[in-house]
Structure formats: structure tokens, C-alpha cells
C-alpha positions as semicolon CSV with decimal commas, in nm:
position;residue;x (nm);y (nm);z (nm)
1;X;7,503;10,896;8,175
2;X;7,839;10,734;8,246
3;X;7,891;10,390;8,401
4;X;7,890;10,545;8,751
5;X;7,616;10,801;8,681
6;X;7,839;11,107;8,642
7;X;7,805;11,382;8,383
8;X;8,071;11,400;8,111
9;X;8,251;11,688;8,287
10;X;8,208;11,562;8,645
11;X;8,505;11,431;8,842
12;X;8,475;11,145;9,087
13;X;8,433;11,219;9,459
14;X;8,772;11,350;9,574
15;X;8,898;11,345;9,933
16;X;9,222;11,363;10,130
17;X;9,296;11,192;10,461
18;X;9,597;11,384;10,591
19;X;9,878;11,308;10,837
20;X;9,830;10,932;10,811
21;X;10,195;10,840;10,879
22;X;10,360;10,966;11,196
23;X;10,718;10,939;11,067
24;X;10,661;11,113;10,734
25;X;10,724;11,485;10,703
26;X;10,387;11,505;10,527
27;X;10,140;11,241;10,418
28;X;9,790;11,180;10,291
29;X;9,568;10,918;10,134
30;X;9,399;11,065;9,829
31;X;9,076;10,901;9,714
32;X;8,938;10,969;9,366
33;X;8,634;10,749;9,340
34;X;8,758;10,397;9,410
35;X;9,121;10,485;9,339
36;X;9,322;10,535;9,658
37;X;9,688;10,634;9,678
38;X;9,907;10,681;9,984
39;X;10,146;10,975;9,935
40;X;10,424;11,025;10,190
41;X;10,709;11,277;10,189
42;X;11,051;11,227;10,345
43;X;11,294;11,514;10,403
44;X;11,672;11,533;10,390
45;X;11,883;11,838;10,465
46;X;12,108;11,758;10,166
47;X;12,087;11,715;9,789
48;X;12,215;11,468;9,529
49;X;12,579;11,506;9,432
50;X;12,504;11,690;9,108
51;X;12,339;11,973;9,306
52;X;12,588;12,011;9,591
53;X;12,719;12,363;9,626
54;X;12,456;12,511;9,394
55;X;12,213;12,622;9,666
56;X;11,934;12,449;9,474
57;X;11,691;12,196;9,618
58;X;11,545;11,877;9,475
59;X;11,214;11,690;9,465
60;X;11,194;11,330;9,349
61;X;10,933;11,053;9,360
62;X;10,882;10,678;9,369
63;X;10,561;10,500;9,267
64;X;10,436;10,146;9,320
65;X;10,120;9,943;9,282
66;X;10,065;9,731;9,593
67;X;9,993;9,361;9,530
68;X;9,617;9,371;9,601
69;X;9,554;9,710;9,441
70;X;9,405;9,554;9,125
71;X;9,164;9,268;9,058
72;X;9,457;9,036;8,986
73;X;9,757;9,041;9,219
74;X;10,036;9,276;9,111
75;X;10,382;9,135;9,182
76;X;10,608;9,347;9,397
77;X;10,884;9,523;9,206
78;X;11,205;9,437;9,386
79;X;11,531;9,483;9,198
80;X;11,415;9,680;8,893
81;X;11,107;9,892;8,829
82;X;10,894;9,824;8,524
83;X;10,900;10,073;8,238
84;X;10,552;10,193;8,335
85;X;10,651;10,248;8,697
86;X;10,969;10,431;8,599
87;X;10,776;10,658;8,361
88;X;10,508;10,740;8,620
89;X;10,748;10,822;8,902
90;X;10,946;11,048;8,669
91;X;10,620;11,223;8,579
92;X;10,535;11,275;8,946
93;X;10,882;11,415;9,016
94;X;10,870;11,653;8,718
95;X;10,524;11,773;8,816
96;X;10,614;11,853;9,175
97;X;10,943;12,019;9,082
98;X;10,750;12,254;8,854
99;X;10,550;12,374;9,155
100;X;10,857;12,493;9,347
101;X;11,133;12,744;9,278
102;X;11,415;12,495;9,339
103;X;11,685;12,764;9,323
104;X;11,529;12,931;9,627
105;X;11,450;12,608;9,811
106;X;11,801;12,566;9,947
107;X;11,996;12,241;9,948
108;X;11,711;12,023;10,068
109;X;11,561;11,707;9,918
110;X;11,198;11,599;9,940
111;X;11,128;11,240;9,836
112;X;10,767;11,149;9,767
113;X;10,657;10,784;9,791
114;X;10,330;10,706;9,615
115;X;10,181;10,363;9,685
116;X;9,859;10,268;9,509
117;X;9,633;10,100;9,765
118;X;9,344;10,051;9,523
119;X;9,334;10,114;9,149
120;X;9,025;10,208;8,948
121;X;9,179;10,431;8,683
122;X;9,373;10,756;8,715
123;X;9,637;10,633;8,959
124;X;9,910;10,861;8,824
125;X;9,690;11,170;8,828
126;X;9,568;11,089;9,180
127;X;9,931;11,038;9,289
128;X;10,030;11,383;9,159
129;X;9,727;11,549;9,318
130;X;9,783;11,380;9,654
131;X;10,158;11,439;9,644
132;X;10,102;11,815;9,635
133;X;9,897;11,799;9,955
134;X;10,160;11,581;10,126
135;X;10,444;11,807;10,006
136;X;10,275;12,124;10,129
137;X;10,232;11,965;10,472
138;X;10,596;11,855;10,468
139;X;10,721;12,203;10,378
140;X;10,538;12,348;10,677
141;X;10,653;12,072;10,912
142;X;11,022;12,127;10,835
143;X;10,986;12,497;10,907
144;X;10,915;12,641;10,563
145;X;10,595;12,831;10,635
146;X;10,649;13,047;10,325
147;X;10,817;12,815;10,075
148;X;10,915;12,940;9,727
149;X;10,609;12,824;9,534
150;X;10,532;12,861;9,165
151;X;10,176;12,748;9,234
152;X;9,973;12,444;9,335
153;X;9,991;12,139;9,109
154;X;9,717;11,889;9,022
155;X;9,639;11,640;8,748
156;X;9,333;11,493;8,579
157;X;9,269;11,226;8,321
158;X;9,049;11,290;8,018
159;X;8,960;11,072;7,723
160;X;8,729;10,996;7,439
161;X;8,492;10,707;7,505
162;X;8,233;10,613;7,242
163;X;8,309;10,940;7,067
164;X;8,247;11,154;7,377
165;X;8,498;11,354;7,581
166;X;8,494;11,245;7,948
167;X;8,701;11,370;8,243
168;X;8,845;11,163;8,528
169;X;8,805;10,819;8,374
170;X;8,742;10,517;8,594
171;X;8,902;10,187;8,491
172;X;8,601;10,065;8,292
173;X;8,600;10,387;8,090
174;X;8,979;10,397;8,057
175;X;8,995;10,042;7,922
176;X;8,735;10,130;7,654
177;X;8,878;10,472;7,563
178;X;8,962;10,549;7,202
179;X;9,190;10,831;7,322
180;X;9,354;10,857;7,663
181;X;9,498;11,184;7,802
182;X;9,654;11,304;8,127
183;X;9,687;11,675;8,197
184;X;9,908;11,823;8,471
185;X;9,885;12,195;8,549
186;X;9,953;12,469;8,798
187;X;9,671;12,669;8,953
188;X;9,812;12,972;8,768
189;X;9,679;12,818;8,447
190;X;10,016;12,704;8,315
191;X;10,041;12,351;8,181
192;X;10,317;12,124;8,310
193;X;10,257;11,817;8,100
194;X;10,001;11,681;7,853
195;X;10,022;11,309;7,776
196;X;9,797;11,179;7,502
197;X;9,765;10,852;7,314
198;X;9,535;10,725;7,041
199;X;9,435;10,389;7,190
200;X;9,162;10,280;6,950
201;X;9,122;10,567;6,705
202;X;9,312;10,873;6,590
203;X;9,197;11,217;6,704
204;X;9,181;11,562;6,548
205;X;9,335;11,890;6,661
206;X;8,985;12,009;6,753
207;X;8,938;11,703;6,974
208;X;9,277;11,766;7,133
209;X;9,173;12,122;7,217
210;X;8,839;12,000;7,351
211;X;9,011;11,750;7,583
212;X;9,252;12,011;7,718
213;X;8,963;12,253;7,778
214;X;8,768;11,979;7,958
215;X;9,067;11,911;8,182
216;X;9,118;12,280;8,253
217;X;8,751;12,314;8,350
218;X;8,781;12,028;8,601
219;X;9,105;12,140;8,766
220;X;8,978;12,441;8,970
221;X;8,759;12,211;9,180
222;X;9,060;11,989;9,248
223;X;9,278;12,283;9,349
224;X;9,005;12,399;9,588
225;X;8,979;12,053;9,747
226;X;9,357;12,039;9,791
227;X;9,367;12,377;9,963
228;X;9,080;12,287;10,193
229;X;9,258;11,967;10,296
230;X;9,584;12,152;10,362
231;X;9,413;12,422;10,568
232;X;9,219;12,164;10,771
233;X;9,534;11,961;10,841
234;X;9,725;12,266;10,963
235;X;9,463;12,388;11,211
């Protein structure tokens, strides 16, 4: 049994509180266990200069850890983002862009703000998963009932802890992991990104395949929870 009593392949309780910000085009608070992230989408009927006149749209993201989101206060990032923050927000942007056919989106920009309210591992994967719910709500709110979608997008962490493959690591597991992975995918089965690092020990190709399979087995339940939240919010 894991530190919180889950099976090796069991994700943490996942929920979405939708439409939490009245001024956002779409918003939700995603909770994955004790990790909670506020995802809010803003809409502009224009695109960055490099896309003007192309007919293509754009999706971008910003990510921050709020000061009391961890057990020691996190300083606010004011002038410059840290390398970690910059890397995560680029990952979120790439992931959400993969879910849309930007060439058919029209010259529109959706900006997703992800603020970590409480961190207990898997903040970047929760941010991606919650951002999809917020973006789908935003697309409908701005009048795109049938947006050009490539599929739903979600993410899950997976790692090797004490020689065992575990999905959806909490902080205690993540900090002890020999190998740490994040997998982002579409509900069509296509992979968007696989990030993997040997933290305490190297890993084999067989272990790599096992981790990807474990992530792929966990993702359908996440996609189902996303769709249920979107449908409930739109009733």
C-alpha cells in the first residue's frame, strides 16, 4: 500500500469546481488529492504579431505557485519567472495548443493562467488537466460551440518509488522517487509530451515502457472526469 493507501495504479481523488471566476471566459479549480490549481482563461479577438494575417489562432499559458501553496512560503515572482516556472508554463501552452486545430481557430488568443493554491505533487499535470476544462468552457462562452478540436488533453505523473511503478505521485512519493515522469496525451491515444528524469537511479527501456503504459491506463478515467465536469458546467 502507498503512503495514502492507494493501489499502485490508482490516481488520487480528482474533481473540478467550474466557473469560479465571473470575469474569466472559462475557469475551474482542479483538485488532485491535496493539490489544487486555479485555471482561468482569458480571451482576445486578436493574435500576437507573428500570427497576424495568417488566420491562425493562439493558446498560451502562465503558471505560478502562490506564496502559501507549499509548507514553506514561496516568494512571488515579480520581474522574471524562474527557470522552473518558465518551463512549466511553456509545457502547458504546448499541451493545450496540441488539442486545437489552430489554423481553423481564427485569429483569436486564449491565455490560460494557472495558479497553484496548494501543492502536494503533480502541480504541472493538474494544471494541464484543469486547463483543458477551463478552455473548453471558454470556447463555448465566446460562441464556439463546435471548436476545431484535435481531442481532449490531460496529463498524469508516474514514477518509480522503491523499485515500483506508481501513478499520480503525491509530494512524499515524488520526493523519494528514483525516476520521475510526466505524460501528456490526447484522448485519441496520441502522446503530446513525455518528460522523464532519473532522479536517484537509472532506468531501463522496459521500465520506460512500463511507466508509459501505466500512465496510459490511468488517463481514460481522467478524460471521463473532465468531460463530466464540462457537461455539468454547461447545463
